[in-house]
N, C-alpha and C positions, 0 to 999 in steps of 0.2 A: 490587478495587484492591489492589495489594501495596506494601509488605510488610504482613502481617496485623496487626502490633502497632500500627500507626497507627490513630488514632481515625477513625471514619467510613470504614472500609476497604471496606464493602459498599455497592454501588450496585444498585438495583432498576430494571430497564428493562422496561416493559410494552408489548407489541405486541398490538393487538386489532383485529378487524374491525368492532367496534362503535364508536359515537360516544360519547365520554365527556365529561362536564362536569367539567373538571379542578378547578375551585374547590370544587365539592361534594365531590369525592373527597378533596382535600387537607384540607378542613374536617373530614371524618370521621377522617382520619388524625391530625390535631392533637388532636382530642377523645378519641381512643381511646388505649389503653395498648399502644403498639407500640415496639419497641426501635430505632426509626429515625424520622427526621423527613422532611418533604416535600423537603428538600434532597438526600436520598438516592434520590429517585424521578424517573425520566423516563418520560413517557407518549407513545406513538405510537399514536393511534387511526386509524380509517378515513380521516378527513378529512385528517389531517397526512401519513399515508402516501401517499394519492393525490396530495396537493400536491407531495410530495417526488419522486414518480415523474414527474409532469408537468414539474417543474423540470429534472430530469435529462435527460428527453427533449428539452426545448427548448434547454437551455443547455450540455449537456455538450460539452467540446472535447477533441480529441486532438492530438498532435504530428503534423503532416502527413508529414514525412519526415526521417530522419536515420539514423545508423548507430552501432554499438558495435564495439569491438575485443575480440577474445577471445585466450586464451593462446597458441594456435597454430593454424595453418591446418587447417581441416576437423576440428577436435576437437569433434565434435557427436554428441549422442545424440538420435535422432529417435524419435517415437512417433505413431501415427495411429489414430483410431477412425472410426466411421461419418461423423460430422459435423465432427470437430475434428482438427487435427494440431498438432504442436509439436516443439520441440527444447529440449535443455538444453545450455548452454554455460557456460564460465568467463569472465566479463566482467572487463575491466580496471577498476581503480578510477578511472583517469583518464577513462574513458568515462562512468562514473557521474557524476563531477564535472562533466564537460562538459555532459551532459544536464541536470543540475540548474541549472547556471549559465544555460543558454539557455532552458529551458522550465519552470522551477519554477512560474511563474504563467501558463503558456501551454499548459495541457493535459496536462502530464506526470503529474499525479495525478488528473485529473478523473473517470476511471472507478473510482477508489478512493474509495468513499463515506466511509470512515473518515479518508482523507487521513493527515496526520501527527499522531498522538495522543501527547502527551508522557508518557512513563513513566520516572520518575527512575531506578529501579534498572536498567532496560534501557539507557537512555541512557548511564549511567555505565559499564556493561559494554562497550558498543560503543566509547566514547571511550577506555577503558583499553586495549582491543585495538588501536585506531588508534595510540595512543601507544607501546605496548611490544611488541605481538605481531602485527604485520601479516601475518607469514608464516603465522599460524594463523587468520586471519580466515575463510577458506573452511570450516574445521572448526567454528568457533564460531557462525557465522551461518546462518540458514535461506535466505538469498538473496532474489532478486527474482522476481516474476512479471510479465511484460509481455504484455498483450493487444494484438493488432494486426490490421489488415485483411490485411496480407501481410508476409512476410519473405523475404529472399534471401541465403543464405550465399554469401560471396565471399572465399575464402581465409581470412585471419584477421579478417575483418569480417562483420557481419551487418547488412544493410540493412533498415530497418524503414519501414513505411508506415502512417499513421494509427494511432498507438500511444499507450498510456498504461500507467503502472505501476499494477497492480491490487493488488499485495501487496508490501510492502517499502518503503513510504513513509517509515517511521521510519529504516530503514537508509540509504536514499538521501539523506534530509535531513541526517542526521548526517555522512555522508561528504562531502556537498556543502558543508556549513558548517563543516567541521573547521578549527580555527585553531591546532592544535599545530604542532610543528616537524618531525614525522616525515613525510617526503615519499616514503618507499619505496612503489613500485608493489606492489599486491597484487591478488588475484582473489577473486571471490565467485560462487557458482552463480547462474545466471539461466535461468528457464524462460520460453520465448516460445511463445505459443499463438495460433492463429487458427482461424476457422471455415472449412471447406472451400468452402462455397457461400453466400456472403453478400456484400452490397454495403454493409451497415451494421453497425457494432459494437453498436448498441442494439437490433437486431432480436430 
């Protein structure tokens, strides 16, 4: 956790294929001489990981169909490998806002297991750019990654089917909920990927 000068800035996250008795472990930590408390530790053992995977398989949702607008017609960089293909485009901020307003709780982030994790220093940087340097947003931000079942470039739009934002939830949420007075359109990079031969996103 940043910034480093804040107390409790280190968080320990343990992933293990074993089954762990959390209470016994936390009791050992509290009795031992460690430079951290149980509040700094999150445990994911075999049971909790299996439960999370099952939950994702059963309840994950995606946005069935919509589109985004890009900066200009056919301005697309494409790439393909054996099983996957994708494109990189410059998406309009108004398209990001539209997707957020329509699908924020309807599958837009469901393939992103982290969803939107609040980080004060990053939040403030994005908001400052939205307020004063929108023309530089493309340079400052890493952009979005959208996973989808299929996509169809069509002039200055990209049509998407069964899609979700898998990276860039924080950026999308801050753009979608921005309450400042600056309404200037801007662009950010967006990578769109799909599997070549699949009928399911969770396969």
